[in-house]
C-alpha positions as CSV (number, residue, x, y, z in Angstrom):
1,D,0.0,-0.3,-0.2
2,D,2.5,2.6,0.6
3,L,4.2,1.7,-2.5
4,V,1.1,2.2,-4.3
5,K,0.8,5.8,-2.2
6,A,4.1,6.8,-2.8
7,T,4.2,6.3,-7.2
8,N,0.9,6.5,-7.9
9,P,0.4,3.5,-10.6
10,R,-2.5,2.7,-12.9
11,W,-1.4,-0.8,-13.0
12,M,1.8,-3.0,-10.1
13,K,3.3,-5.7,-10.3
14,V,5.7,-6.5,-7.2
15,R,7.2,-10.1,-7.4
16,I,9.9,-11.7,-4.4
17,E,11.4,-15.1,-4.5
18,F,13.4,-15.7,-1.2
19,M,15.7,-18.9,-1.9
20,V,16.9,-19.3,1.6
21,R,19.3,-21.9,3.4
22,G,17.4,-25.6,3.9
23,G,15.7,-25.7,0.8
24,I,12.9,-23.5,1.5
25,Y,11.2,-21.8,-0.6
26,T,9.3,-18.9,-1.4
27,D,7.4,-16.8,-3.9
28,V,5.1,-13.8,-3.2
29,E,3.2,-11.6,-6.0
30,V,0.9,-8.7,-5.6
31,E,-0.5,-7.3,-8.1
32,H,-2.3,-3.4,-7.5
33,F,-5.0,-2.0,-10.1
34,K,-6.9,1.1,-10.5
35,K,-10.4,2.0,-10.6
């Protein structure tokens, strides 16, 4: 929400991939569309 408020985009997609020791893998993806 803070990034959307600061940049005021029509569309935004943020993807983060975490690869940590021990074989644990996390993939987070968030999208924002202006109404």
